FIPATI-571408 format. One record per atom (N, C-alpha, C): residue number from 1; residue in three letters; atom name; z, x, y. Coordinates in pm, 1 decimal, padded with zeros to 6 digits. Atoms other than C-alpha are relative to their C-alpha. Layout:
N
[NUM; "Ala"; "CA"; [Z; X; Y]]
...
***
This chain:
83
[1; "Met"; "N"; [-00032.4; -00132.4; 00050.5]]
[1; "Met"; "CA"; [01958.6; -05540.9; -01856.6]]
[1; "Met"; "C"; [-00124.6; 00064.8; -00062.0]]
[2; "Leu"; "N"; [00119.6; -00052.5; 00063.3]]
[2; "Leu"; "CA"; [01645.1; -05496.2; -02067.9]]
[2; "Leu"; "C"; [-00110.9; 00021.2; 00102.7]]
[3; "Ser"; "N"; [00103.3; -00014.5; -00103.5]]
[3; "Ser"; "CA"; [01420.1; -05551.8; -01765.7]]
[3; "Ser"; "C"; [00030.6; 00119.9; 00089.1]]
[4; "Asp"; "N"; [-00038.0; -00117.8; -00078.7]]
[4; "Asp"; "CA"; [01616.3; -05287.0; -01574.2]]
[4; "Asp"; "C"; [-00041.6; 00127.8; -00072.0]]
[5; "Arg"; "N"; [00038.4; -00118.6; 00077.4]]
[5; "Arg"; "CA"; [01559.7; -05034.2; -01852.8]]
[5; "Arg"; "C"; [-00151.3; 00018.0; -00000.1]]
[6; "Thr"; "N"; [00145.8; -00006.2; 00000.9]]
[6; "Thr"; "CA"; [01191.3; -05118.2; -01869.7]]
[6; "Thr"; "C"; [-00050.4; 00048.6; 00135.6]]
[7; "Arg"; "N"; [00038.5; -00040.9; -00135.4]]
[7; "Arg"; "CA"; [01160.1; -05083.3; -01492.4]]
[7; "Arg"; "C"; [00031.4; 00147.3; 00022.8]]
[8; "Leu"; "N"; [-00039.4; -00139.5; -00017.7]]
[8; "Leu"; "CA"; [01348.7; -04753.0; -01493.0]]
[8; "Leu"; "C"; [-00089.2; 00094.6; -00081.2]]
[9; "Arg"; "N"; [00090.4; -00083.3; 00079.7]]
[9; "Arg"; "CA"; [01131.4; -04616.4; -01776.1]]
[9; "Arg"; "C"; [-00135.5; 00014.2; 00070.2]]
[10; "Gly"; "N"; [00126.7; -00003.6; -00072.5]]
[10; "Gly"; "CA"; [00822.8; -04707.5; -01576.3]]
[10; "Gly"; "C"; [00008.5; 00092.0; 00121.1]]
[11; "Glu"; "N"; [-00019.3; -00088.3; -00115.7]]
[11; "Glu"; "CA"; [00961.2; -04536.4; -01265.6]]
[11; "Glu"; "C"; [00007.3; 00146.7; -00043.9]]
[12; "Leu"; "N"; [-00012.2; -00135.7; 00051.4]]
[12; "Leu"; "CA"; [01047.4; -04230.2; -01473.2]]
[12; "Leu"; "C"; [-00137.4; 00055.1; -00037.4]]
[13; "Arg"; "N"; [00135.1; -00043.9; 00036.4]]
[13; "Arg"; "CA"; [00693.0; -04212.5; -01613.2]]
[13; "Arg"; "C"; [-00082.6; 00032.0; 00124.8]]
[14; "Gln"; "N"; [00073.8; -00026.0; -00123.9]]
[14; "Gln"; "CA"; [00556.1; -04228.2; -01258.4]]
[14; "Gln"; "C"; [00052.7; 00124.0; 00072.2]]
[15; "Thr"; "N"; [-00063.4; -00109.5; -00073.1]]
[15; "Thr"; "CA"; [00800.7; -03970.7; -01124.6]]
[15; "Thr"; "C"; [-00017.4; 00135.0; -00069.4]]
[16; "Gln"; "N"; [00007.5; -00126.3; 00073.5]]
[16; "Gln"; "CA"; [00770.2; -03706.8; -01396.5]]
[16; "Gln"; "C"; [-00120.5; 00086.0; 00038.9]]
[17; "Pro"; "N"; [00112.0; -00086.0; -00041.8]]
[17; "Pro"; "CA"; [00416.1; -03588.3; -01303.5]]
[17; "Pro"; "C"; [00021.2; 00059.9; 00139.7]]
[18; "Arg"; "N"; [-00027.6; -00052.8; -00134.7]]
[18; "Arg"; "CA"; [00521.5; -03554.4; -00938.8]]
[18; "Arg"; "C"; [00104.0; 00110.6; -00005.1]]
[19; "Leu"; "N"; [-00102.1; -00103.1; 00016.1]]
[19; "Leu"; "CA"; [00826.5; -03356.7; -01046.0]]
[19; "Leu"; "C"; [-00062.0; 00127.7; -00056.6]]
[20; "Thr"; "N"; [00068.8; -00115.6; 00057.2]]
[20; "Thr"; "CA"; [00607.2; -03127.7; -01256.2]]
[20; "Thr"; "C"; [-00082.6; 00070.7; 00106.9]]
[21; "Gln"; "N"; [00079.1; -00057.6; -00108.8]]
[21; "Gln"; "CA"; [00374.6; -03075.8; -00958.5]]
[21; "Gln"; "C"; [00089.9; 00070.8; 00101.6]]
[22; "Ala"; "N"; [-00093.2; -00060.8; -00095.9]]
[22; "Ala"; "CA"; [00671.2; -03004.3; -00731.2]]
[22; "Ala"; "C"; [00054.4; 00132.3; -00054.0]]
[23; "His"; "N"; [-00048.1; -00124.6; 00061.6]]
[23; "His"; "CA"; [00804.7; -02743.3; -00974.9]]
[23; "His"; "C"; [-00107.7; 00108.1; 00006.5]]
[24; "Ala"; "N"; [00110.2; -00096.8; -00006.0]]
[24; "Ala"; "CA"; [00463.4; -02575.8; -00990.0]]
[24; "Ala"; "C"; [-00017.2; 00050.7; 00143.3]]
[25; "Ala"; "N"; [00012.3; -00040.5; -00140.6]]
[25; "Ala"; "CA"; [00443.3; -02573.9; -00608.4]]
[25; "Ala"; "C"; [00113.1; 00094.2; 00038.9]]
[26; "Leu"; "N"; [-00113.1; -00088.5; -00028.7]]
[26; "Leu"; "CA"; [00789.7; -02417.2; -00587.9]]
[26; "Leu"; "C"; [-00020.4; 00138.3; -00062.2]]
[27; "Glu"; "N"; [00027.5; -00129.1; 00064.3]]
[27; "Glu"; "CA"; [00689.2; -02145.8; -00834.6]]
[27; "Glu"; "C"; [-00105.8; 00078.1; 00076.6]]
[28; "Arg"; "N"; [00103.3; -00067.6; -00079.9]]
[28; "Arg"; "CA"; [00375.1; -02070.0; -00632.4]]
[28; "Arg"; "C"; [00058.8; 00051.9; 00130.5]]
[29; "Ala"; "N"; [-00062.4; -00042.3; -00125.2]]
[29; "Ala"; "CA"; [00579.0; -02056.1; -00312.4]]
[29; "Ala"; "C"; [00090.4; 00121.1; -00021.4]]
[30; "Ala"; "N"; [-00085.9; -00115.0; 00029.5]]
[30; "Ala"; "CA"; [00827.4; -01817.3; -00474.3]]
[30; "Ala"; "C"; [-00084.9; 00124.7; -00022.7]]
[31; "Asp"; "N"; [00090.2; -00114.6; 00020.1]]
[31; "Asp"; "CA"; [00538.6; -01592.5; -00586.1]]
[31; "Asp"; "C"; [-00055.0; 00050.2; 00133.6]]
[32; "Val"; "N"; [00052.7; -00038.5; -00131.1]]
[32; "Val"; "CA"; [00389.2; -01596.1; -00236.6]]
[32; "Val"; "C"; [00107.5; 00070.7; 00081.5]]
[33; "Ala"; "N"; [-00110.0; -00062.7; -00074.7]]
[33; "Ala"; "CA"; [00728.2; -01513.1; -00083.8]]
[33; "Ala"; "C"; [00028.3; 00140.9; -00052.4]]
[34; "Arg"; "N"; [-00022.7; -00132.5; 00058.7]]
[34; "Arg"; "CA"; [00775.6; -01223.0; -00326.4]]
[34; "Arg"; "C"; [-00109.0; 00097.7; 00042.9]]
[35; "Ile"; "N"; [00112.2; -00085.6; -00040.7]]
[35; "Ile"; "CA"; [00430.6; -01083.7; -00246.9]]
[35; "Ile"; "C"; [00010.6; 00033.8; 00148.7]]
[36; "His"; "N"; [-00013.0; -00023.2; -00144.6]]
[36; "His"; "CA"; [00491.4; -01124.8; 00126.7]]
[36; "His"; "C"; [00111.1; 00100.5; 00029.6]]
[37; "Arg"; "N"; [-00109.6; -00096.2; -00020.3]]
[37; "Arg"; "CA"; [00825.2; -00941.7; 00107.8]]
[37; "Arg"; "C"; [-00043.2; 00141.1; -00038.7]]
[38; "Ala"; "N"; [00048.7; -00131.9; 00042.6]]
[38; "Ala"; "CA"; [00658.4; -00656.6; -00082.7]]
[38; "Ala"; "C"; [-00094.8; 00057.2; 00105.0]]
[39; "His"; "N"; [00092.3; -00045.5; -00105.0]]
[39; "His"; "CA"; [00385.0; -00638.8; 00182.9]]
[39; "His"; "C"; [00077.4; 00046.0; 00122.9]]
[40; "Leu"; "N"; [-00080.6; -00038.3; -00116.5]]
[40; "Leu"; "CA"; [00641.8; -00631.4; 00463.9]]
[40; "Leu"; "C"; [00071.8; 00132.1; -00023.9]]
[41; "Ser"; "N"; [-00067.4; -00125.8; 00032.9]]
[41; "Ser"; "CA"; [00829.6; -00353.3; 00286.1]]
[41; "Ser"; "C"; [-00097.2; 00117.2; 00007.8]]
[42; "Arg"; "N"; [00100.4; -00107.1; -00007.5]]
[42; "Arg"; "CA"; [00512.2; -00146.8; 00244.3]]
[42; "Arg"; "C"; [-00039.1; 00027.6; 00145.3]]
[43; "Ala"; "N"; [00037.8; -00017.7; -00140.3]]
[43; "Ala"; "CA"; [00418.8; -00206.2; 00609.3]]
[43; "Ala"; "C"; [00109.8; 00072.6; 00077.1]]
[44; "Ala"; "N"; [-00111.1; -00067.1; -00067.7]]
[44; "Ala"; "CA"; [00764.6; -00098.6; 00726.4]]
[44; "Ala"; "C"; [00004.1; 00148.1; -00039.2]]
[45; "Asn"; "N"; [00001.6; -00139.9; 00043.8]]
[45; "Asn"; "CA"; [00745.9; 00218.5; 00515.4]]
[45; "Asn"; "C"; [-00113.7; 00076.5; 00066.5]]
[46; "Glu"; "N"; [00113.6; -00065.8; -00063.8]]
[46; "Glu"; "CA"; [00401.7; 00300.0; 00652.8]]
[46; "Glu"; "C"; [00026.9; 00022.0; 00148.6]]
[47; "Ser"; "N"; [-00033.4; -00013.4; -00141.8]]
[47; "Ser"; "CA"; [00522.4; 00238.4; 01007.1]]
[47; "Ser"; "C"; [00097.0; 00115.5; 00022.5]]
[48; "Arg"; "N"; [-00095.2; -00110.5; -00012.0]]
[48; "Arg"; "CA"; [00813.5; 00478.0; 00953.2]]
[48; "Arg"; "C"; [-00070.5; 00134.4; -00017.8]]
[49; "Arg"; "N"; [00072.6; -00126.1; 00021.9]]
[49; "Arg"; "CA"; [00578.6; 00745.4; 00816.8]]
[49; "Arg"; "C"; [-00083.5; 00035.9; 00122.8]]
[50; "Trp"; "N"; [00080.0; -00028.4; -00119.7]]
[50; "Trp"; "CA"; [00345.6; 00711.6; 01117.8]]
[50; "Trp"; "C"; [00088.8; 00038.7; 00117.3]]
[51; "Ser"; "N"; [-00093.4; -00033.3; -00107.3]]
[51; "Ser"; "CA"; [00641.9; 00719.4; 01353.9]]
[51; "Ser"; "C"; [00050.7; 00142.9; -00015.5]]
[52; "Asp"; "N"; [-00044.8; -00138.2; 00026.0]]
[52; "Asp"; "CA"; [00769.8; 01037.7; 01189.9]]
[52; "Asp"; "C"; [-00110.2; 00100.5; 00033.6]]
[53; "Leu"; "N"; [00111.8; -00088.4; -00029.3]]
[53; "Leu"; "CA"; [00424.8; 01196.7; 01213.9]]
[53; "Leu"; "C"; [-00022.4; 00011.3; 00150.3]]
[54; "Phe"; "N"; [00018.4; 00000.5; -00145.0]]
[54; "Phe"; "CA"; [00388.8; 01095.4; 01577.6]]
[54; "Phe"; "C"; [00109.0; 00083.9; 00067.3]]
[55; "His"; "N"; [-00112.3; -00076.0; -00055.7]]
[55; "His"; "CA"; [00733.2; 01237.6; 01656.0]]
[55; "His"; "C"; [-00018.9; 00150.1; -00025.9]]
[56; "Glu"; "N"; [00023.2; -00140.3; 00034.5]]
[56; "Glu"; "CA"; [00648.9; 01561.5; 01474.5]]
[56; "Glu"; "C"; [-00109.4; 00059.3; 00088.0]]
[57; "Leu"; "N"; [00107.4; -00049.8; -00086.9]]
[57; "Leu"; "CA"; [00325.7; 01595.2; 01671.8]]
[57; "Leu"; "C"; [00049.1; 00018.4; 00143.9]]
[58; "Gln"; "N"; [-00055.3; -00014.6; -00134.5]]
[58; "Gln"; "CA"; [00514.1; 01539.1; 01996.8]]
[58; "Gln"; "C"; [00086.5; 00125.6; 00010.5]]
[59; "Leu"; "N"; [-00083.3; -00119.6; -00000.9]]
[59; "Leu"; "CA"; [00759.1; 01814.7; 01903.4]]
[59; "Leu"; "C"; [-00085.3; 00126.6; 00003.2]]
[60; "Met"; "N"; [00088.7; -00115.6; 00002.1]]
[60; "Met"; "CA"; [00466.0; 02049.5; 01847.2]]
[60; "Met"; "C"; [-00067.5; 00023.9; 00135.3]]
[61; "Glu"; "N"; [00070.1; -00011.5; -00127.5]]
[61; "Glu"; "CA"; [00326.6; 01984.6; 02193.7]]
[61; "Glu"; "C"; [00057.9; 00114.4; 00082.8]]
[62; "Gly"; "N"; [-00042.4; -00110.7; -00084.6]]
[62; "Gly"; "CA"; [00339.5; 02294.9; 02413.1]]
[62; "Gly"; "C"; [00038.8; 00125.9; -00075.1]]
[63; "Arg"; "N"; [-00031.4; -00121.5; 00076.3]]
[63; "Arg"; "CA"; [00408.7; 02540.9; 02133.1]]
[63; "Arg"; "C"; [-00116.7; 00096.5; 00010.1]]
[64; "Asp"; "N"; [00102.0; -00102.6; -00014.5]]
[64; "Asp"; "CA"; [00217.8; 02866.9; 02136.8]]
[64; "Asp"; "C"; [-00094.0; 00007.7; -00119.7]]
[65; "Ala"; "N"; [00083.4; -00012.9; 00119.2]]
[65; "Ala"; "CA"; [00085.4; 02848.6; 01781.7]]
[65; "Ala"; "C"; [-00115.7; -00099.1; 00008.0]]
[66; "Pro"; "N"; [00113.7; 00091.8; -00004.9]]
[66; "Pro"; "CA"; [-00264.9; 02704.5; 01768.8]]
[66; "Pro"; "C"; [00005.1; -00096.8; -00118.2]]
[67; "Leu"; "N"; [00007.0; 00099.3; 00106.5]]
[67; "Leu"; "CA"; [-00317.1; 02389.3; 01567.9]]
[67; "Leu"; "C"; [-00123.6; 00026.2; -00084.3]]
[68; "Ser"; "N"; [00119.9; -00008.5; 00084.2]]
[68; "Ser"; "CA"; [-00554.5; 02381.3; 01276.3]]
[68; "Ser"; "C"; [-00105.9; -00089.9; 00062.7]]
[69; "Pro"; "N"; [00104.4; 00084.6; -00058.2]]
[69; "Pro"; "CA"; [-00891.9; 02230.3; 01369.9]]
[69; "Pro"; "C"; [00019.6; -00149.2; -00029.9]]
[70; "Leu"; "N"; [-00019.8; 00140.1; 00035.7]]
[70; "Leu"; "CA"; [-00814.5; 01910.2; 01181.7]]
[70; "Leu"; "C"; [00118.8; -00059.4; 00075.8]]
[71; "Leu"; "N"; [-00118.0; 00049.0; -00070.0]]
[71; "Leu"; "CA"; [-00466.8; 01873.5; 01330.9]]
[71; "Leu"; "C"; [-00025.8; -00007.8; 00150.2]]
[72; "Gly"; "N"; [00033.5; 00003.7; -00142.1]]
[72; "Gly"; "CA"; [-00599.8; 01959.3; 01676.5]]
[72; "Gly"; "C"; [-00084.3; -00121.5; 00034.3]]
[73; "Ala"; "N"; [00084.5; 00117.6; -00024.0]]
[73; "Ala"; "CA"; [-00869.2; 01691.1; 01652.2]]
[73; "Ala"; "C"; [00080.4; -00128.2; -00012.9]]
[74; "Thr"; "N"; [-00085.1; 00117.5; 00018.0]]
[74; "Thr"; "CA"; [-00613.5; 01441.3; 01524.4]]
[74; "Thr"; "C"; [00090.8; -00019.9; 00120.1]]
[75; "Ala"; "N"; [-00089.0; 00008.8; -00116.1]]
[75; "Ala"; "CA"; [-00373.0; 01521.0; 01808.4]]
[75; "Ala"; "C"; [-00077.8; -00043.9; 00123.4]]
[76; "Glu"; "N"; [00080.4; 00041.5; -00115.0]]
[76; "Glu"; "CA"; [-00652.1; 01486.4; 02062.9]]
[76; "Glu"; "C"; [-00029.1; -00149.4; -00005.0]]
[77; "Arg"; "N"; [00027.0; 00143.5; 00012.7]]
[77; "Arg"; "CA"; [-00737.7; 01142.7; 01926.4]]
[77; "Arg"; "C"; [00125.6; -00081.8; 00024.6]]
[78; "Leu"; "N"; [-00124.8; 00074.9; -00018.0]]
[78; "Leu"; "CA"; [-00372.6; 01034.4; 01921.3]]
[78; "Leu"; "C"; [00045.6; -00000.8; 00144.8]]
[79; "Phe"; "N"; [-00054.2; -00013.4; -00133.4]]
[79; "Phe"; "CA"; [-00288.4; 01159.1; 02268.0]]
[79; "Phe"; "C"; [-00106.5; -00015.3; 00109.1]]
[80; "Ala"; "N"; [00108.2; 00014.6; -00099.9]]
[80; "Ala"; "CA"; [-00624.7; 01092.1; 02438.7]]
[80; "Ala"; "C"; [00032.2; -00115.6; 00093.7]]
[81; "Thr"; "N"; [-00018.7; 00107.1; -00097.8]]
[81; "Thr"; "CA"; [-00610.2; 00890.0; 02755.2]]
[81; "Thr"; "C"; [-00135.4; -00065.9; 00025.0]]
[82; "Ala"; "N"; [00124.9; 00074.4; -00023.1]]
[82; "Ala"; "CA"; [-00865.8; 00623.8; 02832.9]]
[82; "Ala"; "C"; [-00061.7; 00045.8; 00130.9]]
[83; "Pro"; "N"; [00065.6; -00046.0; -00124.1]]
[83; "Pro"; "CA"; [-01126.5; 00726.2; 03092.7]]
[83; "Pro"; "C"; [00010.0; -00100.6; 00110.8]]
***
């Protein structure tokens, strides 16, 4: 009985540092996952904004009103075909 307790205490002393390390690794993984989700959300929002802009530019195609020089240059770059 006493030897079992001594053995178990020894095992506990050996296991506790590994448990502490595992908890720290889990916390780091949770932080990384949170940052990754935030990045994916920002990327999705940016993709939607570019899609909306692209759609708006397509709707403008063929209209009689001239584009501003900046918008015209941007549209030419977006819709340019490779030589």
